[in-house]
C-alpha positions as CSV (number, residue, x, y, z in Angstrom):
1,M,0.0,0.0,0.0
2,F,1.4,3.4,-1.0
3,E,0.4,7.0,-0.3
4,C,-0.6,9.1,-3.2
5,N,0.5,12.7,-3.6
6,P,-2.2,14.8,-1.9
7,T,-2.3,17.2,-4.9
8,V,-3.2,14.4,-7.3
9,V,-6.9,14.1,-8.1
10,F,-8.2,10.8,-9.5
11,D,-11.4,10.5,-11.6
12,D,-13.1,7.5,-10.1
13,N,-14.8,6.9,-13.5
14,N,-11.5,6.9,-15.4
15,L,-8.8,5.4,-13.1
16,P,-5.4,4.2,-14.5
17,D,-5.5,0.5,-15.3
18,E,-2.6,-1.5,-13.8
19,F,-3.6,-4.7,-15.5
20,P,-3.4,-5.7,-19.2
21,E,-6.7,-5.1,-21.2
22,I,-7.1,-8.8,-21.7
23,A,-7.0,-9.8,-18.0
24,G,-8.3,-8.6,-14.6
25,Y,-8.5,-9.7,-11.0
26,P,-11.8,-11.5,-10.4
27,V,-14.0,-10.3,-7.5
28,G,-17.2,-11.9,-6.3
29,G,-19.5,-14.0,-8.5
30,N,-18.4,-17.6,-8.8
31,F,-14.8,-16.7,-7.9
32,E,-13.7,-19.0,-5.1
33,I,-11.9,-16.4,-3.0
34,K,-14.5,-14.9,-0.6
35,Y,-12.3,-13.3,2.1
36,Y,-9.3,-11.0,2.1
37,M,-6.9,-10.0,4.9
38,V,-4.9,-6.8,4.9
39,Q,-1.6,-7.0,6.8
40,M,-0.1,-3.7,8.0
41,H,3.3,-3.2,9.5
42,Y,3.8,-0.4,12.1
43,D,6.9,1.0,13.6
44,N,6.7,3.0,16.8
45,P,10.0,2.6,18.6
46,K,9.3,5.6,20.9
47,K,5.9,4.2,21.8
48,M,4.2,7.4,21.1
49,S,0.5,7.4,22.0
50,N,-2.5,8.7,20.0
51,R,-1.3,7.4,16.7
52,R,-4.2,6.2,14.5
53,D,-4.4,4.7,11.1
54,S,-7.2,4.7,8.6
55,S,-5.7,2.6,5.7
56,G,-7.9,0.3,3.7
57,I,-8.6,-1.1,0.2
58,R,-11.1,0.0,-2.3
59,F,-12.2,-2.2,-5.1
60,Y,-13.2,-0.7,-8.5
61,L,-15.2,-3.1,-10.5
62,G,-15.2,-3.1,-14.3
63,N,-18.5,-3.2,-16.3
64,E,-17.2,-5.9,-18.6
65,L,-15.7,-9.3,-17.7
66,R,-12.2,-9.6,-19.2
67,Q,-11.1,-12.7,-21.1
68,H,-8.6,-14.0,-18.4
69,D,-8.4,-14.0,-14.7
70,L,-5.1,-12.8,-13.2
71,G,-3.1,-15.0,-10.8
72,Y,-0.1,-14.5,-8.5
73,L,2.9,-16.8,-8.5
74,T,5.6,-16.6,-5.9
75,F,9.2,-18.1,-6.0
76,G,11.8,-17.9,-3.2
77,T,12.4,-19.3,0.3
78,D,10.0,-20.0,3.1
79,S,9.8,-17.1,5.5
80,N,10.8,-18.7,8.7
81,A,14.0,-19.8,10.5
82,V,13.9,-23.2,8.8
83,G,14.3,-21.5,5.4
84,I,16.3,-18.4,6.3
85,A,19.1,-18.0,8.8
86,I,21.7,-15.4,7.8
87,P,24.9,-15.0,9.9
88,P,26.1,-11.5,11.0
89,G,29.2,-10.0,9.4
90,A,28.4,-11.3,5.9
91,N,29.2,-8.8,3.1
92,R,27.4,-11.0,0.5
93,F,25.4,-13.9,1.8
94,I,23.6,-15.8,-1.0
95,L,20.3,-17.6,-0.6
96,D,19.3,-19.7,-3.6
97,S,16.1,-21.6,-4.3
98,Y,14.8,-23.6,-7.2
99,C,11.4,-24.5,-8.7
100,P,11.8,-27.7,-10.8
101,V,9.9,-29.3,-13.6
102,S,8.0,-31.5,-11.3
103,A,6.2,-28.4,-10.0
104,T,5.8,-26.4,-13.3
105,N,4.3,-29.4,-15.1
106,Q,1.1,-28.0,-13.6
107,F,1.2,-25.0,-15.9
108,P,-1.5,-25.1,-18.6
109,K,-0.4,-26.6,-21.9
110,S,-0.6,-23.3,-23.6
111,G,1.6,-21.7,-21.0
112,I,1.1,-18.5,-18.9
113,T,1.8,-14.9,-19.6
114,V,3.7,-12.9,-17.0
115,T,3.1,-9.1,-16.9
116,T,4.5,-7.8,-13.6
117,A,7.2,-8.6,-11.0
118,F,7.5,-7.6,-7.3
119,S,10.7,-8.3,-5.5
120,H,10.7,-8.5,-1.7
121,T,13.3,-8.9,1.1
122,H,13.7,-6.8,4.3
123,L,16.4,-4.5,5.5
124,Q,19.4,-6.7,4.8
125,G,18.5,-7.6,1.2
126,S,20.5,-6.1,-1.6
127,S,19.6,-8.1,-4.7
128,V,16.8,-10.4,-5.9
129,W,16.5,-12.2,-9.2
130,T,14.8,-15.1,-10.9
131,K,16.1,-16.9,-14.0
132,I,14.2,-19.0,-16.5
133,I,15.8,-22.4,-16.9
134,R,15.0,-24.6,-20.0
135,D,16.7,-27.9,-20.6
136,K,19.0,-27.2,-17.7
137,K,20.2,-23.9,-19.3
138,A,19.4,-20.4,-18.2
139,V,17.8,-18.6,-21.1
140,D,17.0,-15.2,-19.5
141,Y,16.0,-13.4,-16.4
142,L,12.4,-13.5,-15.6
143,F,13.2,-10.3,-13.5
144,N,16.4,-8.9,-12.1
145,A,16.3,-6.5,-9.2
146,E,20.1,-6.3,-9.0
147,S,20.1,-3.2,-6.9
148,Y,17.2,-3.8,-4.5
149,D,16.2,-1.2,-1.8
150,F,13.8,-2.1,0.9
151,N,12.7,1.5,1.1
152,Y,11.9,1.7,-2.6
153,Q,9.6,-1.2,-3.4
154,F,7.1,-1.2,-6.3
155,Q,5.5,-3.5,-8.9
156,N,7.5,-3.6,-12.1
157,R,5.2,-3.8,-15.1
158,F,7.1,-5.5,-18.0
159,P,7.4,-3.5,-21.2
160,K,6.7,-6.8,-23.0
161,P,4.9,-9.8,-21.4
162,V,6.9,-13.0,-20.9
163,Q,5.6,-16.4,-21.9
164,L,6.3,-19.4,-19.6
165,Y,5.5,-23.0,-20.4
166,P,5.1,-26.4,-18.7
167,G,8.5,-27.8,-17.9
168,D,10.2,-24.4,-17.4
169,E,12.3,-24.3,-14.3
170,F,13.2,-21.2,-12.2
171,A,16.2,-20.3,-10.1
172,T,15.7,-17.5,-7.6
173,R,18.5,-15.8,-5.6
174,C,18.4,-13.3,-2.8
175,I,21.7,-11.6,-1.6
176,Y,22.1,-10.0,1.8
177,N,24.5,-7.8,3.6
178,T,24.7,-8.2,7.4
179,M,27.9,-6.2,8.1
180,N,25.9,-4.0,10.4
181,K,24.5,-6.9,12.5
182,D,26.1,-8.7,15.4
183,E,23.5,-11.5,15.7
184,I,21.9,-14.0,13.3
185,T,19.0,-12.8,11.1
186,L,16.1,-15.3,10.9
187,G,13.3,-15.6,8.4
188,G,10.0,-14.0,9.7
189,E,7.4,-11.3,9.1
190,S,9.0,-8.5,11.2
191,T,11.1,-5.9,9.4
192,K,14.1,-6.9,11.5
193,D,13.6,-10.5,10.2
194,E,14.2,-11.5,6.6
195,M,12.3,-12.7,3.6
196,C,13.2,-13.9,0.1
197,L,10.2,-13.6,-2.2
198,H,9.8,-13.0,-5.9
199,M,6.1,-12.5,-6.8
200,F,4.7,-12.3,-10.3
201,I,1.3,-11.4,-11.8
202,Y,0.3,-13.6,-14.8
203,Y,-2.7,-15.0,-16.7
204,P,-4.6,-17.2,-17.1
205,R,-4.9,-17.9,-13.4
206,M,-4.1,-21.4,-12.0
207,N,-6.4,-22.0,-9.0
208,D,-4.2,-24.8,-7.5
209,F,-0.7,-23.3,-7.9
210,Y,0.2,-20.2,-6.0
211,S,3.8,-20.7,-5.0
212,C,7.0,-22.7,-5.4
213,M,9.2,-22.3,-2.4
214,N,12.2,-23.9,-0.8
215,A,13.5,-24.5,2.8
216,N,16.4,-26.4,4.1
217,S,15.3,-30.0,4.8
218,E,15.1,-31.6,8.2
219,K,18.0,-33.8,7.2
220,A,20.2,-30.8,6.5
221,W,19.4,-29.2,9.9
222,K,20.1,-32.4,11.7
223,Q,23.6,-32.6,10.2
224,V,24.6,-28.9,10.7
225,M,23.2,-28.6,14.2
226,N,24.4,-32.1,15.2
227,A,21.0,-32.8,16.8
228,T,18.6,-35.7,16.6
229,D,15.4,-33.6,16.0
230,P,16.2,-29.9,15.9
231,L,12.9,-28.9,14.4
232,E,10.6,-30.7,16.9
233,D,10.4,-27.5,19.0
234,Y,10.4,-24.4,16.7
235,M,11.1,-21.9,19.6
236,K,14.0,-24.0,20.8
237,F,15.3,-24.3,17.3
238,Q,15.3,-20.5,16.9
239,Q,17.2,-20.2,20.2
240,L,19.8,-22.7,19.1
241,L,20.4,-20.5,16.0
242,K,20.6,-17.3,18.1
243,D,23.1,-18.9,20.4
244,L,25.6,-19.7,17.6
245,K,28.9,-17.8,17.8
246,W,30.3,-16.3,14.6
247,T,33.7,-15.8,13.1
248,P,34.7,-15.0,9.5
249,E,35.5,-18.7,9.1
250,S,32.1,-19.9,10.5
251,V,30.3,-17.4,8.3
252,R,32.1,-18.9,5.3
253,K,31.2,-22.4,6.3
254,W,27.6,-21.4,6.8
255,Q,27.5,-20.2,3.2
256,E,28.9,-23.6,2.1
257,F,26.1,-25.2,4.2
258,Y,23.4,-23.2,2.4
259,D,25.0,-23.9,-1.0
260,N,24.9,-27.6,-0.6
261,A,22.1,-28.3,1.8
262,P,19.2,-30.6,0.7
263,R,16.0,-28.7,0.1
264,L,12.4,-29.2,0.8
265,L,10.2,-28.1,-2.1
266,I,6.9,-26.6,-1.1
267,G,4.5,-26.1,-4.0
268,G,0.9,-25.6,-4.7
269,R,-1.6,-23.5,-2.7
270,A,-2.5,-22.9,1.0
271,G,-4.2,-26.0,2.5
272,N,-3.0,-28.2,-0.4
273,Y,0.7,-27.9,-0.6
274,T,2.8,-30.8,-2.1
275,L,6.2,-31.5,-0.6
276,E,9.2,-32.9,-2.4
277,E,12.8,-33.6,-1.2
278,L,15.6,-32.1,-3.4
279,P,18.9,-33.8,-2.6
280,R,20.6,-30.5,-3.5
281,L,19.9,-27.5,-5.7
282,P,19.9,-28.6,-9.3
283,E,22.7,-27.4,-11.5
284,Y,22.3,-25.5,-14.8
285,I,24.3,-23.7,-17.4
286,D,24.2,-20.1,-16.4
287,L,23.8,-17.0,-18.6
288,K,27.0,-15.7,-20.2
289,P,28.1,-12.4,-18.8
290,S,27.0,-9.4,-20.8
291,E,29.7,-7.7,-22.9
292,C,30.3,-4.0,-22.4
293,K,29.9,-2.3,-25.7
294,K,31.2,1.1,-26.7
295,D,28.5,3.7,-26.9
296,I,29.3,5.8,-29.9
297,S,27.6,9.2,-29.8
298,S,26.2,11.0,-32.9
299,N,29.4,13.1,-33.3
300,G,31.5,9.9,-33.4
301,I,33.3,10.5,-30.1
302,H,33.0,7.9,-27.3
303,E,32.1,9.1,-23.8
304,T,35.4,7.7,-22.5
305,S,37.3,9.6,-25.2
306,F,35.7,12.8,-23.9
307,I,36.8,11.9,-20.3
308,S,40.3,11.1,-21.6
309,L,40.5,14.4,-23.4
310,T,39.3,16.2,-20.3
311,I,42.0,14.5,-18.2
312,I,44.7,15.4,-20.8
313,S,43.5,19.0,-20.9
314,F,43.7,19.2,-17.1
315,L,47.2,17.7,-17.0
316,T,48.4,20.1,-19.7
317,T,47.0,23.0,-17.7
318,L,48.7,21.8,-14.5
319,I,52.1,21.4,-16.3
320,T,51.7,24.9,-17.7
321,I,51.0,26.3,-14.3
322,L,54.0,24.5,-12.8
323,F,56.2,25.7,-15.6
324,I,55.2,29.4,-15.1
325,K,55.8,29.1,-11.3
326,Q,59.3,27.9,-12.0
């Protein structure tokens, strides 16, 4: 939810349309979703009183039913301590997840059309991306929020919709910087906790497939924590993680643990998730690094040439001044 500039006046009869003309979000009628919940996050560290909020949501209904219903699809890592545990003092901690063919075979045969992306981590996140994998080879980014900023989040409408098909796979990566932290950061809903979510708007809607997420498997946690059943008591498990002591070497080994840990795939929809063990993150042939190409301006002089000429001019002037002083 975002505030609008108070000087802006909207015409309720002619509002900007954030969705493609061919698709819209269904409301009412035979649509199976009957209830909605709004989650608001508040921050009042000084515990100031008499603070009130009147936020809400207003639905504007179209007069004509559009051809396709829109759906939401989320990739990433489960937002709890089982999925996310980031050590302090890490300049670039990488959290990878993978959505394999066994999950995306549920896509309709004709595929889906993705129109919008929304990247989301909390304060420690610095980068979020998802790549499209076909035949174990990365073919493109579905979306790349390379320079992510928690304080500047918005939906990214694609200039051109992207087609996805049954059997496509997806690799998602979130990168974190915890150099300002002295204790572990766990997955959770609070802003001081962390998340790794990459959400996409698409059509036609799949009513039985909302997300494709990963978490470290129980087997992985048993090995790294050297415990028989570390996940039996979630509160105790969180405390075990918080009690860990960190050095540069242990941070490096924790990254190795995350790189190689068996994963639990969580796919489907709330109340009807399917679980699948992944022995480790699947490997794929990555995209080739982009080549830097010279940008020739209309007058035929490259920008770096102009900078070089400026430096030469400055040095010439400096030498002249020194010569005159002598």
